[in-house]
Structures are given as C-alpha cells and as structure tokens.
N, C-alpha and C positions, 0 to 999 in steps of 0.2 A: 491420673490424665492429664494430659497439658491442654489449657485452654489458647488456641489462636485469636485475635482479630486485630483489627485495623478501625475500627470503629470507634468516630470522634468520642463517641461520647464519655469512652476510659483516661480522656485525657486529663482532669481532674484528679485521677486516682496514679497518672502518671509522672505530673509535675508534682504532689505530696512525695511521691515516692522519691525523685529525683531531689527535689530542696532535704528533705531527711537524710538523703547519700550525703549531702556538701557538708553538714554537719557532724556526722559517724566517718566523715573524711578528714576534718578540721578536730576531731578530737583526737583522731589517731595521731597527727601529725604534732599534735602539742604535746600531745604523752611521750610522744618519742623523741622528742625536741625536749623535752624535760630530762628525760633519759639521757640523753648526750651532757647536758648540763653539768647533772651530778654523778656521770661514774668515773672523773677521779678521782671524788669524795668515795665514789661506792668502793674502786679499786682500796682506798688506803686504809676509810672504815669499816669494811667488810671483808674482804679477800685475802686482805695482809694480816686481819689480827685472829684472833683465837677464835675460831670455831661454836658458836654455841646454838640455841635453841631457834633465838633471837636472828642468829643467821639466818636460818633456815627458814623462815618467816618472812625476813626478807626478802631474798633472793623467791623465794616462790609468790609473792603477793607483786613484787617490780615484774617479775618475767611471766609468768603465769598472767597476768595484769594484761601483758603487752600483745603475747598471743592472742588474747582473749577481744581484744580493741582490734587486731590487726585483721582476725577471722570476724568480725564483726564487719570492719568495712569490706572484705569479699563480698560476704550476704548482700550488701546492703547496694553493690555498685549496681548499678539496672542494665551494665553491658557484658554481666558473667552469669553464663547461664546453669541450673541446678538443677536437677528434677528434682520431685515432689517426698520423695523417699528419703533423699539427702537432705536436702531442705529441713524435714522434718528431724531426723538423727542429730543435723547439728547445731539447729535450734535449742531442742533439748538439753543438747553437751553445755550448751552455754547457760542456758538458766541453771544447768549443776553445778557447771563451774563460777558461774557467779553467785553460788550459794557459799559453796567452798571460799572463796576471795573473800566474802562479809564474817566468816567464820574464824578467817586468821586474821584479820582487822580486829575481831574483834578481842582476840584471841592477846592481841597488843594492847588493845586498850585497858585491856584487866589489867595487862601488868604493869602498865602505867597506873594505873588508877592502886594497884598492891602497893606499888614503892611509894605515892602519893602519902599513903595512907601509914607509913610507915612498917608494912610489913605484916599488916591485922593480917592475922588467920579467921577471923570473922568478918572482917569486909570480906576478903577472899571467896570463904566460902556463899559468900550471899553473893557474890556479881558471878561464881562460875554455876551455880543453881540456876538463878536466872537467868545468865546468858544457855544454859543449854536447855532449859522449857523453852526458851523464843527461839531456838533454832530445830529444834525438835517437833518443835509446833509449826514452824514453817516450812519442813524439812518434808510431812505429813501432807499437811495440803497442796504441796509442788506436784509429789507423786500421785493425787488424787486430780489436778489440771494436768499431769502430760496422759491422764491416760485416755483423757476425750479429746487430749490433742489432733488436726487432722492438717497437713499442707496442700498447695493443690500451685503447680506451675501456671503461671498466665504469662503467654508474649503477644506483648499490646503496644503496637507499633514499631517493631522490633527492639523492643525495652523487655526484660525480663524481672519477673515478679513472682516471689512468691507469696500466696493468700493462705497467711497458718488462720486455722477456726479452730473455735474451741466452742466445746458444749459444756451438760453437767452444770456445775454450780462455780463455773470462771469468771462471775460477774463477781458474786459474792466471796471466793476465794483469792481471788488477786489482789482488790486488797487490805484483802485481813494480813498478808504476807509481809507487807512494805507498815500499815499500823502498828503490829508488832514490834517489827524491827525498827520504827522509831519511836515505842516507848522506850525500846533499851536504849537509844542514844538517849533519848531526856534523862532516863535515871544516871547514867553517864556523865551527864551534863550537870546534873544537881550535886553528884556527889561531887565532883570536881571541883566545885565551884566551891559548896561547902569544905571543904577541906583549903582552901586558898583564901576564903575569906577570913577563916579560924587562924592558918599558920600566918598569914601577915600579921591580924590581931594581937595574936600574941609577941611576936615579934616586935612590935609597934614599942606594946608592952615593957618587955625586959630590954628594948633597945641591943637587941641582938643581931650584929652582920656577919658575914660569910659565907662559906662554903654551901650550904645547907639553904641559904634562900637564893642563891644565884643559883642552884641547880633545880629548886624550885619554881626558878621564875624561867626559866628555862622549860620545863615540864610544862608550866600553862600557855609560853608563849608561842611553844609548837600542836598545844592543844585548840590555839584559837582558830586558828586556820581552815581545822578538822573541823570543828564544831560548827564555824559560821559556813561551810559548805554544807553539813548535817540540815543546817533551819537553811536554807536555798533550795534544793530537794525537797524537803518537808514542806514549802511554801511551795512547790510546782505540785507535788503528788497529793496536795488536798484541794490545790485548784485544777487539776485534772477530771476533780470528780464534780463539778461542774456540768448544768444539765447545758449551758450554753458553748462549751469546748466538743462536746458529743454529738450536737448539733451540727457542728461545722468542722467538724473530723479534718475533710480537705482542705478549707482555704489555708491560704498563708500563711495569716496571724496564728493556728493555731501549729501549722508544721512549725513555725519559729519557737514559741513555745514548748513544743515537745523536742523539737532539738536543742537547745538549751536547757531542756530538762536533763537527755542524754549527756549534756558535755558534761555537766555539775558529778552527775552519776560515774562518768565513767573518772573522772578526776578524779575524786575519792576512794575509790577502786585501787587504782594503780598510782598516783602520785603522792597521794596524803599520806597513804599508808606507809610507803616508804620512808618520806620527811618525817614522820614519828619517830621512824629509829636512826636516821641519820641527822638528826638536831643532838640526842640524849647521846650518842658518838661523836662526832664533832666538838661537843661540850667536856666530855669526856678525855678525847684527847689533846686538846687545849691545856687539861687543869694539869694534863701528866708532863707536859711542852713546860709548862708556868713552872711545875715542880723541879722540873728538871733541870732546868732555868736556876730555879734558883739555889738548889744543890750543889751546880758547879760555881753560881757566885761564893757561895759561902766558903768550896773549897778555895779556892780563889784568894779569897781576904784572909783564910788560914795560914794557906803556904807564905804569902808576900808576909803576914804579920813573924812566922817563926823565924824568917828570912831575918826581917830586921833583929829581931833576940840574939841572932844568931850573930848577927853580925857586929851587931853594940856589943856583945858579950869580949867578940876580939878583939 
C-alpha cells in the first residue's frame, strides 16, 4: 500500500533521506573512480594472467560490489519510485549480496594469512573453521531477520521513500551479526600483527635481507589500509549503539555520521578487497620483470665475454 502525503511534518524524514542519498552517490562515484584508476593494472595483472581462484575472487568482489553500490544508489534516490514488493525484494537481495561479498573478502584474507604463516596447515584449518562458524551464524541470523521484514512505499511531497520495517528480534540480531564480523576481523588483525612482529624480529636477529622480507612487507603494507578501514567501521558501529543517536536519528549530524559509516563500509567491500589482490600481483610482476632484466644483462655480459675471448685468441 502506498501512502501519499504533503504534510510538512514529514520534512525531517525527507531531508534525512536526501542527505543519506548524497553519501550513497558520493560512495558510488568514489568506487567507480577507483575502478577507473586501477583498470589498467587489472587488465595487466588479472585479465592477461593465468586464471586462478584468486582471479575469480577478484572479479567477483570487484564487479558484484560495483553492481551492489549502483543498485543501492538507485534505491536511495528519492526521485525514483519503486513498489513496496520490489523494494522488499531488492533490499533482501542486497543484504544477501553483502553477506556473500564479506564471505569472499574473508577467503582473500585467509589466503593471505595462510601465506604469511608459511602455508601452515594448522593455521589454515583454524582460520577456515572459525570463519565458517561466524558466517554460518550470521547467515542464520540474517534469515531470521528477513522473515519479519516488511516494506511500504511513501510519496512525501513529491519524493519517493521506501520505509523498511522490522519485527521480531531484529534489535538483538542486527548488532549480533556485525559483532561476530568484528570479532573475526580482530582475530585476523591479531594474527597478522603477531606473525609480522615475529618475522621482523627473526630477520633482525639473523640480519637476513631479501625477497622474503620484501614480500612480507608488501603483505603487511596492503593489509594496513584494510585494517584501518575495519577499525573505522567498528568505531562507527559501536557508536551507533548510543541512545543519543537513536533519539536524534533525523538530525543532520546523525545523518552525516551514518553517511560516513556507509562510505567506509562500501569502500571496504568494493575497493580494499580487490586492492589486496592487486598489491601482491603487482609485486610479483615487478619481481618477474627485475628477474628478466637481470637474466638479460647476464646474457649480454656473457656474450660480450665470449666475444672478447674469441677476438683475443684470433
């Protein structure tokens, strides 16, 4: 059922929706801009290379996430009308898409930690079991939330709003899903920091320098931005539990707060995940290029040496 109203009392709701749409559009533009910046690297390091599981993960995370933010932008635009049924279906589809994207990001992080721990089987089993436990629990709670969801279309002073309503245990289940996700991210952060400290301490004691150190440094450097984004998102989510925000949900300051949190979440889903893969691929390509250059120089030097010896013998 569609509610049509020109009551000025709805203006705070309209203004909040418009402010929120600004942040969604800004996040979408930033993500597409980042895709444009890295498209050249993507062609060289992804499309032209031998395909692997990481290639598929990259393409899925990159392009499904772009579609995710584009649809989110269309849904958040107050000048686009959608029926309550369509809005409900799209909302549920986007929730599940976000869940799958987080699953793919988790696989990427597990692969990197597995490499950092020198392909330890015990670490891999521990990470996989822990990650599956958190994702299965999140999926179950998401299903329980979706059962009680409802949507209603509002036409307020010429703008279109889709009001999503939740019933049941949503107030309890919704925070639990991101709390589990936050605990997983904290675990991976601690494991990354622990192996990094241990690795560089061993290098200092043995005074070893070389490719292993450089590769490890690249792994840590590309992880920094990912974990920094996670830390920002965790702070925003914890802050969202404040009663002050709930009491002033339609205020400008609160909408800006939610908007910034949305930007960080979208960036982590569709920008930082692909860059985790691109960073390692770029480093590997540089190693291969340097190795080829060194081989070519050795070959040239060898040919010159043979030519000199032959000339002197003549």
